[in-house]
N, C-alpha and C positions, 0 to 999 in steps of 0.2 A: 504494500500500500504506500502511495506517495505521502510524504509528510503533510502536504496541504490537505489531503483527504483525511488523515488522522486528526488534523486540526479541526475539521468540520464535524467530527463525530465524537471525539473523546469526552468533551464537556457534558454530553447528554446523559452519561451515566450518573454524574454528580447531580444533575437536575432531577433525575428519576428517583434519587435516594436522599434528596435534600431534606434536612430536619430543621434548619434554622432560617431558611429563606424561601419565600414563595412568590409567585408572580400573580399580580392582579390584572387579568386580561381586560376587564372593563376599563380600567384606567389607561391601559396601553391603547385601547381603541380610541380613547380621547386624544392621545398623542398622535395616533395615525391621522385623525382628522386635522390636527394642527399641521402635520407635515404636508398633507395634501393641499392645504390652503396657504402654504408658505413656500418661499424660495430656499432650496437647500444650497448652502454655500460650502465651498471647500475651506477647511479651517485656516490654511495658510493665506488665503485671500484676505483674511481679517487681520493679519499681522500689521502692526503700526510702523514698520521699518522699511517698507518698500522692497521687501525681499523678492517678490515676484517680478519686479522690474529688472532684476539682475539677469545676466547671461545664463542660459540653461546649464552650461558646464559649471559655472560658479555656484549656482543654486544647489546642484546635486552634490558637489564637493563640500559645500557648507553643510548640507543636511547630513552627510556621512559623519562629520565631526559632531554636529549637534545631537544626533541620535546615539552617538557613542557615550556622551557625557551628560546630556541634558534632559531627557524626557522621562525622568522618574524621581519620585520621592522628595518632596520639598517641605513636608510638614514638620513642625517642631514647636516648641514653646520657649521663646517666641518663634514665629515662623521666619525663615530666611527671606530677606527682601533687600532691595537695592534702591538707591535714590538716583533718578535720572532727570534730564532736562524736561521730560514730559510727565514727571511725577514719580511717586514711589511705586515700585512694581515688585511682584513676587511670582513664583512658579515658573511655568514654561516660557512665558513671554519675557520674564526677567533674565533668565539664563540665555535665551536667544539673543537678547539685546547685547549682553556682554560678549558672547562668542562672535556674533556678527560684526560688532564694532572692531574687534581684533582682526577678523577674517578680511575685512575690507582693505586693511593696510598691510596685513601679513597673514597669508593663508598657510604658512608653515606652523603647525601646532606641535612641533617637537620642542618640549620645554621641560624644565625641572619641576619637581613637585612644588617647590616654593613659588615658582613663577605661576604655576597653575592655581595654587591657593590664592595668590594675589589677584589673578584674573577674576576669580569668583568671589572676591571679598564682598561681604554684605554686613548687615547688622549683627549677624552671628555666622558661625561656620556653616556652610551648606551641608545638609545631611549626606553621609556616605561619600565624603570628599575623596578618601583614599581609593574607594572602588571606582569612582569616576576617573581618577588619574590612571589607575591600572588599565581601564578600558582604552584610554588615550594612548598609552604605551603600546598595547596590543594592536590598536588601529594603525599606528605608525609602523610597527614591525610588519604588518600585513602589506601595507603600501610599498614599503621598501623591498619586500620579497617579490612583489609583482612588477616593480619598476614602472608603474603607470599610476595616473590619478584614478580616483574611483569612477568618475564619469566614463573614462575610456574603458574601464573593465566591464561596465554594465550596459553600455549604450545600445547593445543589440538585444537585450533581454526585455521583451515587451509583454510577457505573460507573467502574472503574479506567481504562479507555482514555480517557474524557473528562477525568477529573481529572488523569491523568498528562500528557496533551497540554497541558492548560491550564498546568500547572506549568512544563513545559520550554519552552513557547512564550513564556512571560512572564518567565522568570528564567534568564538565560544561565549563571549559575553552577552550574546543575544539568547542563549538557551533559557527557556522559561517553562519548566515542567514541574508538576506537583504530583504527590502521591495521595490518593483518596481511596481509603478502604482497600489498599493493596493494588490499586489500578493506577496506571500512569495517565495523567491528564495534561494535555498540551494547551498552553495559552499563547506564548510568544507575542505578547503585546507589542514590545518595542520593535521586533523584526517585522511584524505586520505593518506597523505605522511607517517605518522607513520604506518598506516595499510600496505601500500605498502612496506615500509622498512622492517617491521617484516617478511612479507611473502617472499620477495626477499632473505633476509638473511637466513631464515630457508630453503628455497629451495636450496640455495648454500651450506650452512654449514651442514645441516642435511639430504639433499637429500630426502626430503619428497615432496609429491605431494601437491601443493597449487594452489589456484585460486585467482588471482587478476584482473580478466577480467572485473569486474563490476565497477571498479574505473574509474572516468571520467577525472582526470587530476587536476593540481594545478593552480588555478586562482590566481596568485600572481602579482608581478610587473616585475619580470625578464622575464618570458615567453612572455608576450605581448610586452615587449621591443624588444626581439629578433625578434618576428613576425613582428613588425613594421619596424625594421632595414632591414629585408629581404623582405619588401613590402607585407607581408601577411595580415596585419591589416592596415586599413586606417582610419584616424581621420578626423572629420569635422574641418573646419578652426578654430572655437572657441576652440575646444579641443586641436587641434594641437598647438595653441598659448600658452595655459595654460601649456601643458606638456613640450614644448620646452623651455619656459621661467621659468620652474621649479616652477610654481604656484601650491600650494597644492590643491588637490581635496578632498573635504570633504568625509569622510567615509559614505557610504550609498547614495551618490549623484547619479543621473541618469548616469552621465558620468562614474563614477567609476564602477558601476554595469555593464554597457554596455561593458566596457573594459574586465572585468572578464568573463562575459557570452560569448562574442565572442571568447575569448581565448579558452574556452572549446569547442565551436562549431568547431573551426578550428582544434583542436586536434582530435575531433570525425570524421571530414571529412577525415583527413589523415588516421585514423584508418579504416574507411570504404573503402577508395580507395585502401588500401593495403590488402584488403580482410581479415582484422582482424588477419593478420599474426603476428603483434606485438601488445602488449597491449597498451592502451592509456597512462599508466604510463611510459612505456618504450619510447614511442614517446615523452612524456613530458620530460623525462630525456635527450633524444637526443637534444631537443631544448634548454633546460637549459644549457647543457654543451657547446653548441655553444656560449652562452652568456658569458662564462668564458673567451673568447678571447675578451678582452676589446677594442682591436684595431678595431674590426668590429662593435662595438656598437656605431654607429655614431649618434644615436638619444637617448635622455635620457629616463629613465623610468618614469612612472607617480608616483607622490608623494602623498601618503595617509598615515596619521598617524593611524596605525591600529595594533591590536594584532592578526589579522587573517592571515596576510602574510607579 
């Protein structure tokens, strides 16, 4: 079985046996109505830095760096944030700001740990700083071994299954697999997001035919937070108490895996109900962008210290 096929099936076992998370399909149907009456945007189109105005080669080489160090785990007490000329920022847009500012004048990211730490300096140390740096080291080693930039390596890969497998087979920091009741469950949030970003950008900038229909969505902490705020996901009393009181869920715990798996099932349900008119990654982006309106995020996200999301 291809890895992408396993990705499309393994989470279903968790959902069938889930004890702490359930899906409210009536609330999801309300979300489907909202999607049908809205414009679905690609998440990077909303970035405030003009990223999509850059050359295609530069965008993809930047995304390769960004997804190595940027798209996971920002929560803390206090939360990591930075001050910029456009205001205080946190999360994915904040680290994107820092990496992109350096990339525009120096796209060589071979640097010492102290240089990297200084690059990501904020009000507090960013979570998992050492892990991020080790990813950067591995990324640079990979590029050196290939003697090409990342865009040159992937520019002929237009199908998600091929690009996804190339990414996860060459870079072990994208591995994202959990054990649930003795069964291996595949998530690969970050590898899927990089795959999706590359194909979306190439589709937009190069006008080439691409296929990202096999990607299943990003099981992170923001998407399920939005789903819970809109009533689409419901938690057991014990899980509700832990999440609402910001008690950390252990990585690989049954509760954490059930949140992630049911997130993917909900995305797939919307995908099927909309007759596959939109890809699951586009549905994913729609829900993620809803979460950027913090006034509507009346319930907290679950907290798991992890390099997977």
